[in-house]
N, C-alpha and C positions, 0 to 999 in steps of 0.2 A: 506844374513843381513837381522838381523831380526830386526825391527825400531820398536815391543811390542807392533802393534796395533794390532793385528788379531782378540784376544778376544770383540775389541770395534765394530766387524765389525755386530757381533750377538745384543747386545743393541740396535745401531740405524736403526736396520732391523726392531726388532721392539718397537723401539719408531716408526718411520715413519709409520708400517702397524695400529699400533695406532692412531693415528691420520690423516692416512685416513680412517680410521672407523669410524672415531668420525667426520669428515668431510660426510660422506657418509651420516649417520645417519642425520644432521644439515640442508642435499643437502634435502633429503627423505623427510625430516620434512617439509620443504618450499615450495618442490615443492605438494606435498599432500594437505597441507591446502590454495596455489593455484587454485589448483581443485576443491572444497571445496567450495571457494568467489564461483572460476569462474559458478557455477550451483545456488548459490543462489543468484545472479545475476542475473544470468538467470528468478530464481523463480520470482525472485519478480518482473520483467520483462513484461514477462506473466504475471501474478497476476497484474501490473497496464492497461494492455489491459484486462482486462474478467473485470475488474470495471470497466473498462471504456464502456464495451460493453453493460455489464448492467445496466448502470446508462442511457447508449443511449437508450434501449432499454422503460423506464420505461420511461421516459421522454418524448416519442413520445406519449403516451399511456395517450388521452386526458379526462380531467377535472377523474378523477381517482380517487377514497374515500381511506383518508389514509388510512393505511395497513401495511402487513408484505408478506414474500412470503420468501424458499426458494428453491436450486433444486441443482441441477448437470447440469458439462461441460459436451456436447459430447465431442470422440474423434478429440482428439490429447489428448483435456483436462480433463480429465477422470480422475484425480485423485488432481482436483479444483474443490469446492464445494462453493456455494453463499449463504447468506442474503441480504435482502435489505428493509429494514422501508421508509416508508415515513410521517412526519407527521408534522404537521399544527407549525410555526413559529409565532409569534407576531412577527414585529416590531412594536417599536413605530415614535409618531408623530415626524418627524428632531426639534431641538429647534433653534428658530428665523425666526417662521411661521407666530409667534404673532406679527413683524414687516413690516411684510408685509402690506399693501394697505389692509383694507378691499374686496373691488371686484376681486381681484388677491387670498386674502389665503381664500376668501369663492369657490374661483375655485378647490385653489386645495386642500380643503377638501374634496371636493364632491368629487372631480377624487382618490384622495388616497389611497389608498390600505393595511389598516393596516395586510395585515400575507403575508407569504411567503409558499410553499412547502419544507419541509428538505430531501433532499434523500441521507439516508449513505448505504453504501455498502460494505460488509467483505465478504473478498473471502480466504477459509482456504483451507487451505491441510496441506499434513505428506512428511518429509522429511527428513530420519534416527529417526526413531521415532520420532524426536520433533513435536509439531501443531505450522506449520506457517500461517501469518495472516499481509495479507493484506488492508487497508482500507481508503478506500473513498470517501467524501461526498461532495454534490450540493444545489445550491437553484434553486429548481422551478417554472415559474415565477405563480403567481396567479390563473392564467386560466386554470392551467392545474393542478388543486389539484380540488377537488370536496369536498362541503362541502355543510349539508344539510343546508336552507333557517334559521334556526335559530343560526346559528355558526357564518355566513359570519360578 
């Protein structure tokens, strides 16, 4: 007994293979993107810790002058490079100081330091032929920044 469906088995098989192939391509693309995103997250996490390392080393130097520097990290982070810059940042006198009683206002103005050090750290590396970058900034206490007497 023939039902007449024997010609459709081949068409159904071809369609099923096409759907399976398209699904495999989509799944492979999703896995690839997941791996790339995972590696990029690792890179940025490492860069964040390296920013903290450079900033910590610079903050430990007592009374350093304004300036900049650069370098490369030791293994296993030899793919990462850093640049740092330390500059003076002026701080304006806060509002409302005029409303303080005169003795208190005078004491505040005598103790007020109108600058801080701004430390900027830039970490760069390459991944897949693209230049990647992480940037960190922090403020340093005025006593950590050396300035000539005429600039204070």
